[in-house]
N, C-alpha and C positions, 0 to 999 in steps of 0.2 A: 307248687304242684298240689292239686287237691287229691284227697283220699276217697276212693270209691270202694264200697263193699257190696258184694252180691252173692247170694246162695244159689246152688244148683241142686235140685232134688235128684237122687239116684233112682230114676224110674225106668231103667232099661236102656233103650237105644234112642239116639237123637234122630229126628226126622226133619224134612225140609221146613216145616213150620217153625221148629226150634231154631234152625239156621237163620231164616229170614227174620225171626223175631229177636230174641235176646242175644244169641250167639254172634251174629254179625256185628251187633253193636258193642259187645264185649271186646271184640277184636279191635274196633276203633278206639274204645276207651283206654286200652292198655298203652296206646301210643302217646297219650297226653295226660295221663293220670297215674297216681300210685294206686294200683288195683289189688284188692284181696278177693279172690274168687274161691269159695269153699263148697265142697260137696256135702250137702246137708243130710247126713245119715241119721242124726238124732231126730230131725224133723220128720223123717219118713216113718219113724216108730209110732207117731201119733195115729196113723191110719193103718199101719202094718206092723203090729207089735211083735210078730214072730216071722219076719221075712225070711224066706228060704234062700233067696238069691241076692241078699243085700251086698255081700262082699263082691260078687261078680258084677253086680250093677254099678258099684262104686268104681271098679276097675274099668268097666266099659265106658262110663261117662268120662272118666279121666282121660282115657285113650282118645275118645272121639272129640273132646274139646281141644286137645292138643293137635290132633290131626286136622281139625277144621281151622286152626289158626291161633289159639291161645298159646302164648310163648312164656314158658316158665322163667325165662331170663328177663322178661319185661314185667310180669305180674306174679304175685304170690298165689299159688294154687295149692290148696290143701284140703284135707278131709276134716270135717268139723270135729269128729270124735278124737282126733289126734291133738286137739287143743283143749285140755281140761279146764282152762281158765274160763271158758264160755259158761260152764256149769256154775262156777262160783259167782261170776258176775250176774248170771240169771237169778241165782238165789238171793244175792244182795239187793238186786232191783226189786224182786218180788215182795220184799218187806214193806215197800211203799206203793204196792199195787193193790187195788181193791177188787174183791170178788165180783161186785156188781158191774164194774166196767168191763171185766172179762166176759161175763155172761151176755153182755149186749153186743159183742162182736158178731158181725154178720156171718163171717165164715164159720164161727163156732156154731151158730144156730143151724147153718146149712149142714155141717158135719153131723150134728146131733140128729137131724132129720134123716140123713143118709145112712148113718151107722148107729142106730139107737142102742145096739147091744155092746157098743164099745165107746162110751162117753167117758174117756179117761182124763185124769188130772193133767196129763201132758197136752191133751187137746185144748183144755181150758187155758193153760198157761203158755200156749204156743206164742202169743204176741210178746211175752216176756223174754222167752228164749230168742226170738227173732230180734228183739231190741238189744239183747246182750251180744248177739252176733255183730250187730252194726256198731254199737257203742264201744265194743271191745277194741276196735281199731280207730276210734275217734273219727268216724267217717264224716266227710263233708257232704257226700251225695250217695244216693242209693237208686239204682234202676229198679223200678217196680212196675208190675202189671196192674191193670184195673182192680183185680181182686185183692191186691196187697196194699192199696193206697191207705186203707183204714189202719193197717198194721204199722205203716210208716208214721202216720199221724200219732199213733199211740206211742211209738218210740220217742218221738219228739216230746210228747207229754211226760213220759217217764224221765227223760233226761232233764227236762225243765223242772220237774218236781224234785228230783235229786238235788239239782243246783239250789233250789229254793230252800229245801229242808236243811241242807248242810251249809247254806250261805257261802257257796263256792261255785263260781261259774266254770265248772270243770268240763262238763260235757257240751260239745257242740250240738246244735239242733240240725240234724241232717236233712237235706232237701232231696226231693225227687230228681233223678237225673233226667235232663231233657235231651233227647237224642237229636233235636233240631229238625224234626220232620215227622210226617205221619209214618207209623210203622207199617211194614208190609204184612198183610194178613194172607196166609196161605190156606186155601180151602182143601177139603178132602176129596178123594176119588169116588167116594160113595154118594156124592151129592150134598154132603153137609157143608156148612159155611166155614168150618175150621178143621184143619188137619189135626186129629187127636187120636192117639192110640187107645184112650179110655173108651171111645165109642166103637171103633172098628179098626183093628190093626191093618186090615187090607186096604184101608183108605189112606194109609201113610206110605210115603216113600222115605225109607230110612237111609241115613248117610252110609250105613254099613251094608245096604242091599247090593247083592251082585247084579250085574247087568241083566241077566236073564230073569231075575226076580222083578226088577223094575219094569221090564218089558211086559211081563205077564200081568202085573198089577195094573199098569196103564191100559192095556188092551181090554181089561175087564171093567174099566171105569164106567160109571153110569152116564148115559147120554139120553137122547130121545129119538124120535123118528125124523127129525129135521124140520126146518121152517117150510111153510106152505105159501108164504107171500113175503115180498121184500119188506124190511123194516119190522118184522115180527120180533117181539121181545124174546130174549133167551130164557130158557128155564134155568133154575138154579144149577142143575147138574151140568148143563152146557156152559153156563157162565163160569163155572169152576174150571172147566177145561181151558177156557180162554185165559183165565187168571193165572193158571199154572204155566201156560205157554208164555204169557207176558213175563213171568219170573225167570224162565230158563232159556227161552228161545231168542233168536235174532229178531229185531223189529220188522224186517221185511217178511219173515216167516209168519209172524202174527198178522201182519197186514194182509197177506195172501189168504189166510183162512178166514179173516174177517170179511173179505170181499166175497169169498165162496159162500159164506153164510148169508150175507145180504142178497146175493144173487140166487139163493135157494139151490145152490149146486154143491153144497158141502157134503163130503163123505167122511163121516166120523172115524171110520176105520183108517183112512189115510191120515187124518189129523192125529189120531192116537199113535200111529206108527212114528210120525214126526216128533210128537211130544215125548215119546219114550226114548227116541234117539237123542234128543236134546237133553233130557233129564240124565241119561246115562253119561253123556259128555260133561254135564255140569258137575255131577257127583264124583266122577272118576278120580280126580286128584285126591280128594278126601278119602275115598274108598281105598285107594292104593296105599295111602299113608296109614290108614287104620290097620290094614293087613300087616304092614311093616311093624307097627308099634305093638301089635299082639304078640310078636315074637321077641320083643325087647323087654322082658320082665325086669331086668336089672335097671334099665333106664326109667321105667315107670315107677319102680320103688324109689329110685333116687329123686325123681320129681316130687313124689309125695313126701318123702323124708325131708328134703330141703325146704319144701313149701311149709311143712309143719314147723320146722325150726324157726323160720322167719316169722310165721304167724304167732308162735309161742313167745317169741322175743317181744313183739308188739303187745300181745295180750298180757304178758306178765307185768309189764310196765304199768298198764292201765289198772289191773287188779291191785297191784301194790299201792298205787296212788289212791285208788278208791277206798281201800282198807284204811289208809292213813286219814283220809278225809272223814270217814265214818267214826274212826276212833278205835278200830280193831288193831291191837298191837300184840306182838309176840312177847312172852315173858322169857 
């Protein structure tokens, strides 16, 4: 059985884009792999050094991932800061990482451009901490988005460099996890091509949204005045409505509104009402489970505690062996 490691940033609440992206694939992965899923609270400090809501965000993310289908009995789910070995391994790896290669990382350059008043050392060494997260559990595979591909390649470089310097093929060279198909991309309600809370929170449908909130958001979704002739291309905003309907509605429902559009008879108000109803039905099981878990503090703490214990057991073994390979010995 292969080991898979993936981090989850504690950035508030999960939306449909998250579900159809990483989350749905995480649920599949835990069935056939030994999975370590961690909530990356250390990583969040690189851009939010004094987060007011970090603890509540960690709790929300933990609850919502479990509600959506991650199973603590099948996967190790833990909070990054509960496993101190990640910091030691990050330090040990950093001794063989060069400033120049870190400064060339595309995401670092982008963050410098976006937050020029907060170019901290943690931001620069982000790839080293990420490598430690992965190598800590001797991962075979890592699910990564397009923006993280360079970081995974650097992890492989750091692992290979460690093996070469210490003449020991200790670390595996983790590969990107292939989900076996094209990932579903969920657009926003505001006409943007990607559902993202960083652009406009009202463009997102959150898994924790109450039915009346979902209905209100969908009815306010951007559309246009409608087609004036058969075969007229859809605007981006209207295409978004159809993509959302494709994700949550029955095929015959989608087909009906496609025909209405092609016949220039579509009424976006009717389409939005149907889309809202289908979204509410789709999200309802997760939403109800979220409400249940919010009242189960003891269970949530138990999941975090037991996940941390399993993660620390794996991590301690790796750090102990890495120290021995390097030559660090206790007197």
